[in-house]
C-alpha positions as CSV (number, residue, x, y, z in Angstrom):
1,M,0.1,-0.1,0.2
2,S,1.4,3.4,-0.4
3,V,0.4,6.6,0.8
4,C,0.0,9.8,-1.1
5,I,0.9,12.7,0.0
6,S,0.7,16.4,-1.3
7,R,4.1,18.5,-1.2
8,S,2.3,20.9,1.1
9,E,1.4,18.0,3.7
10,D,4.8,16.8,3.1
11,T,6.2,20.7,3.9
12,L,4.2,20.3,7.1
13,A,5.6,17.1,8.1
14,Q,9.0,18.3,8.0
15,R,8.0,21.9,9.8
16,L,6.5,19.5,12.5
17,I,9.2,17.3,13.0
18,A,11.9,20.3,13.0
19,L,9.9,21.8,15.6
20,T,10.0,18.3,17.8
21,Q,13.2,17.1,17.1
22,A,14.5,18.6,20.3
23,G,11.5,18.1,22.5
24,L,8.5,20.1,23.2
25,P,8.7,23.1,25.4
26,L,7.6,22.5,28.8
27,L,4.2,24.8,28.3
28,D,0.7,24.0,30.3
29,D,-0.3,22.8,26.6
30,P,2.8,22.2,24.3
31,W,-0.1,20.9,21.8
32,A,-1.4,24.2,21.7
33,W,2.3,25.6,21.2
34,L,3.1,23.4,18.2
35,A,-0.2,23.9,16.2
36,E,0.4,27.9,16.6
37,Q,3.6,27.3,15.1
38,L,2.2,25.2,12.2
39,G,-0.7,27.8,11.6
40,L,-3.0,24.6,12.3
41,S,-5.8,23.5,14.9
42,I,-4.9,21.7,17.6
43,E,-6.8,18.6,16.5
44,S,-4.7,18.8,12.8
45,T,-1.7,18.8,14.5
46,L,-3.0,16.0,16.5
47,D,-3.9,14.5,13.8
48,L,-0.9,15.1,11.5
49,L,1.1,13.4,14.2
50,K,-1.3,10.5,14.5
51,R,-0.7,9.9,10.5
52,L,3.0,10.6,11.2
53,Q,3.1,7.4,13.7
54,A,0.7,5.5,12.1
55,E,3.0,5.1,8.4
56,G,6.0,5.1,10.9
57,A,7.3,8.4,10.0
58,I,7.1,8.9,14.4
59,R,7.8,6.0,16.3
60,R,6.7,7.1,19.2
61,I,5.4,10.4,21.5
62,A,6.7,10.4,25.0
63,A,8.5,12.1,27.9
64,V,12.1,11.4,28.3
65,P,13.5,12.9,31.5
66,N,17.3,13.0,32.0
67,H,17.6,11.2,34.8
68,Y,20.9,12.5,35.4
69,R,19.8,16.2,35.9
70,L,17.0,14.6,38.7
71,G,20.0,13.2,40.7
72,Y,20.0,10.0,39.7
73,R,23.5,9.3,38.4
74,H,23.8,5.2,38.9
75,N,22.1,2.7,36.5
76,G,21.5,-0.4,35.4
77,M,20.1,-2.6,32.5
78,T,19.2,-5.9,34.6
79,V,18.8,-8.6,32.4
80,W,16.4,-11.7,33.1
81,D,16.4,-15.2,31.9
82,V,11.9,-15.3,32.5
83,C,9.7,-18.3,31.8
84,D,8.4,-17.1,28.4
85,A,4.6,-18.7,29.5
86,D,5.3,-16.0,32.2
87,M,6.4,-13.3,30.2
88,P,3.0,-11.1,29.5
89,R,2.6,-11.3,33.2
90,L,6.0,-10.3,34.8
91,G,6.8,-8.0,31.9
92,A,3.9,-5.8,33.4
93,L,4.6,-5.8,36.6
94,I,8.6,-5.4,36.5
95,G,7.6,-2.6,33.9
96,A,5.0,-1.1,37.0
97,Q,7.7,-0.5,39.3
98,S,8.5,2.9,40.3
99,F,12.5,2.8,39.5
100,V,12.3,0.9,36.1
101,S,12.3,3.7,33.4
102,H,11.6,0.9,30.7
103,C,11.2,-2.8,30.8
104,Y,11.2,-4.9,27.3
105,R,10.9,-8.6,25.8
106,R,14.1,-9.2,23.6
107,P,14.3,-12.6,21.9
108,R,17.0,-15.4,23.1
109,R,20.1,-15.8,21.3
110,T,22.4,-18.7,20.9
111,D,25.2,-16.9,23.4
112,W,22.9,-15.1,25.7
113,R,19.9,-16.4,27.2
114,Y,18.0,-13.3,29.0
115,N,14.7,-12.1,27.4
116,L,13.4,-9.8,29.8
117,F,15.0,-6.2,30.2
118,A,14.3,-3.7,32.6
119,M,16.4,-0.2,33.4
120,V,16.4,1.1,36.9
121,H,17.7,4.3,38.0
122,G,19.2,5.5,41.4
123,R,21.3,7.6,43.2
124,S,24.1,5.1,44.3
125,S,25.3,1.9,43.1
126,D,23.7,0.4,46.3
127,E,20.2,1.6,45.4
128,I,20.5,-0.1,42.0
129,N,21.6,-3.0,43.7
130,S,18.3,-2.8,46.2
131,Y,16.2,-2.5,43.0
132,R,17.8,-5.2,41.5
133,E,17.1,-7.3,44.5
134,H,13.6,-6.3,44.7
135,L,13.1,-7.3,40.9
136,R,14.6,-10.7,41.9
137,Y,11.9,-11.0,44.7
138,L,8.9,-10.2,42.3
139,L,10.1,-13.0,39.3
140,G,11.2,-15.4,42.0
141,D,11.2,-19.0,40.4
142,A,10.4,-18.3,37.0
143,S,13.7,-16.6,36.5
144,A,16.4,-18.8,36.1
145,A,19.1,-16.3,36.2
146,D,19.7,-12.4,35.9
147,E,22.8,-10.0,35.4
148,M,23.3,-6.3,35.8
149,L,25.3,-4.2,33.1
150,V,26.0,-1.1,34.6
151,S,26.9,1.8,32.6
152,S,29.9,3.4,32.6
153,R,29.7,6.4,30.8
154,I,26.6,8.6,29.1
155,L,25.9,8.5,25.7
156,K,24.4,11.4,24.2
157,K,20.3,9.9,22.9
158,T,18.6,12.0,20.2
159,G,15.9,11.1,18.3
160,L,15.6,11.8,14.5
161,R,17.3,15.2,13.3
162,L,16.6,16.6,9.7
163,P,18.7,18.9,8.3
164,P,17.7,22.5,7.5
165,P,16.1,23.1,4.7
166,S,18.2,24.5,1.8
167,R,17.8,27.9,0.5
């Protein structure tokens, strides 16, 4: 299936991406700000965002807090070998913990047995280790093994960046 997009829609989509690629401003209503910048109604702006997401141009729209600025200088990706049959229930349970920023399932590999990943953040290494222990308790016998991969440096995380339009 192909999608037919007019040149004006394409330009509008590029403007929307340019306005949002560094994040939305911290305002009471960032959607109204974005609509104003685009010269659209809020409803039309949200429709454009939804369309771009449905087409795969935008993967997701989410808050991405800078945990380092919030004082959470220690973090680790906990990895778990969880029984596949229990994954839907346990993945949701682990992902719902307040100290887990993201949690997801990955396929097992020949040389990597872990299939559940959960990133934890804390103010000390003792704190993230205690979070790991709590996750271990929650998973119980459904987890055959686990490890924690601790970050050694901060990597710059950015989304899509478009070059400025040529004149």
